[in-house]
C-alpha positions in Angstrom: 21.2 11.0 -15.8 21.9 12.1 -12.2 21.5 9.8 -9.4 18.1 9.1 -8.4 17.4 8.8 -4.6 14.2 7.0 -3.6 13.0 7.9 -0.5 9.8 7.3 1.6 8.4 5.4 4.9 9.3 1.6 4.9 6.9 -0.3 2.9 6.1 2.2 0.3 7.8 -0.1 -2.0 11.6 1.6 -2.8 12.8 -1.7 -3.3 10.2 -3.2 -5.5 10.3 0.0 -7.7 14.0 0.1 -7.7 14.4 -3.3 -8.6 11.9 -3.3 -11.6 13.2 -0.1 -12.9 16.9 -1.7 -12.9 15.3 -4.8 -14.4 13.7 -2.8 -17.2 17.0 -1.2 -18.2 16.4 2.2 -16.8 19.5 2.3 -14.4 21.5 0.1 -11.9 19.8 -0.2 -8.7 21.4 0.1 -5.0 19.6 -0.8 -1.9 21.7 1.2 0.7 20.8 -0.9 3.7 21.9 -4.0 1.4 25.3 -2.2 0.6 25.8 -1.2 4.3 25.1 -5.0 5.4 27.6 -6.1 2.8 30.4 -3.6 3.3 30.3 -3.8 7.4 29.7 -7.6 7.2 27.1 -7.1 9.8 23.5 -7.1 9.5 21.7 -3.7 10.1 20.1 -4.8 13.5 23.6 -5.9 14.3 25.1 -2.4 13.5 22.5 -0.9 15.7 23.2 -3.4 18.6 26.7 -2.7 18.3 27.3 1.0 17.4 23.8 2.5 18.4 21.6 4.6 16.2 24.2 7.4 16.0 27.0 5.0 14.9 24.6 3.4 12.3 23.6 6.9 11.0 27.2 8.0 10.3 27.7 4.6 8.5 24.7 5.4 6.4 25.8 8.9 5.5 29.3 7.7 4.4 27.7 4.8 2.5 25.0 7.0 0.8 27.8 9.4 -0.4 29.8 6.3 -1.7 27.1 4.6 -3.8 26.3 7.7 -5.7 29.5 8.5 -6.9 28.3 8.0 -10.7 25.5 9.5 -12.2 23.5 6.4 -13.6 22.2 5.0 -10.6 19.0 4.3 -8.5 19.6 4.2 -4.9 16.8 2.9 -2.7 17.5 4.8 0.8 16.2 3.7 4.3 13.2 5.3 5.7 15.3 7.4 7.9 18.1 8.2 5.6 16.9 11.6 4.8 16.2 12.8 8.4 20.0 12.6 9.5 23.5 13.9 8.6 22.4 16.7 6.0 21.6 13.6 3.8 18.4 15.3 2.2 20.4 18.4 1.4 23.1 16.4 -0.1 20.7 14.1 -2.0 19.0 17.3 -3.6 22.4 18.9 -4.5 23.9 15.5 -5.7 20.7 14.0 -7.9 17.4 13.8 -8.0 15.1 12.9 -4.6 11.8 11.0 -5.3 9.4 10.5 -2.6 7.4 7.3 -2.6 4.1 7.8 -1.1 1.6 5.0 -0.2 -1.7 5.3 1.6 -1.8 4.6 5.1 -4.2 1.5 4.6 -1.7 0.2 2.0 1.3 0.6 4.4 -0.8 -0.9 7.5 -1.3 -3.8 5.2 2.4 -4.3 3.7 3.8 -3.7 7.2 1.6 -6.1 8.9 2.7 -8.8 6.2 6.4 -8.0 6.9 6.2 -7.9 10.7 8.4 -10.7 11.4 11.1 -9.7 9.0 11.2 -6.2 10.8 12.5 -6.5 14.1 11.2 -2.9 14.9 7.5 -3.7 14.1 7.6 -7.3 15.9 5.2 -7.7 18.6 2.9 -4.6 17.7 -0.9 -5.1 17.4 -2.6 -3.7 14.5 -3.6 -0.6 16.4 0.0 -0.3 17.6 1.4 -0.4 14.3 -1.1 2.0 12.7 -0.2 4.4 15.4 3.4 3.8 14.8 3.1 4.6 10.9 1.0 7.9 11.7 3.4 9.1 14.2 6.5 8.2 12.3 5.4 9.7 9.1 4.4 13.2 10.7 7.9 13.2 12.4 9.5 12.5 8.9 7.4 14.6 6.6 9.5 17.9 7.0 12.4 15.8 5.3 10.2 13.8 2.8 8.2 16.8 1.6 11.9 18.3 0.5 11.7 15.7 -2.5 12.0 17.1 -5.8 9.0 14.5 -7.0 6.4 12.6 -5.2 5.3 9.4 -6.6 2.2 7.4 -5.9 3.4 3.7 -4.8 0.0 2.1 -3.7 0.2 0.2 -7.1 3.2 -1.8 -6.7 1.3 -5.3 -5.8 1.2 -7.4 -9.5 3.3 -7.7 -12.1 1.1 -5.4 -14.2 1.0 -2.8 -11.4 4.8 -2.5 -11.3 5.0 -2.3 -15.0 2.5 0.5 -15.1 4.5 2.1 -12.0 7.8 1.7 -14.0 6.3 3.5 -16.9 4.9 6.2 -14.8 7.8 6.8 -13.0 9.8 7.2 -16.3 7.6 9.7 -17.4 7.7 11.6 -14.2 11.5 11.9 -14.2 11.9 12.1 -17.7 12.9 15.4 -19.0 13.8 16.5 -15.8 17.2 18.3 -15.6 18.8 19.8 -12.6 21.8 22.1 -12.3 24.9 20.8 -12.1 25.7 19.2 -8.4 28.5 20.5 -6.3 
């Protein structure tokens, strides 16, 4: 199986679905941000603070290419990963890109609950967060829209929903064969 790249806006459930698929024996899962933090011995926030966004994006592009050297892997990408360094085009050549899509209401609820764990969102009112989600999704849509598969991710809340989503995901990617990559 070619590598699968899970892309989409923050809060769409890339980590939740990727970890569940790995636990189900579908393929090993690598969270790109976790990989970067481990190999750089620094948090993502620390990298942004010391190297700036441009420096982080260079590190991210190199890490993306390292983690996808084997075929049988699921890579959970950061929300901005497809938007920089030719990453989206590279992922589409190398494997199968799947864009997770959650409704605005679900994203707003999930990100409101996780604001303290996401420094970029800290201190935003609900209205500011809603507008941020809307604007950032519009900015990133030209990249997200290049994914080979779009997968609904509103139903990743309960154990049953996650199991159903894993089954649906496997059906969505099953039998999808892409030409050899370069």
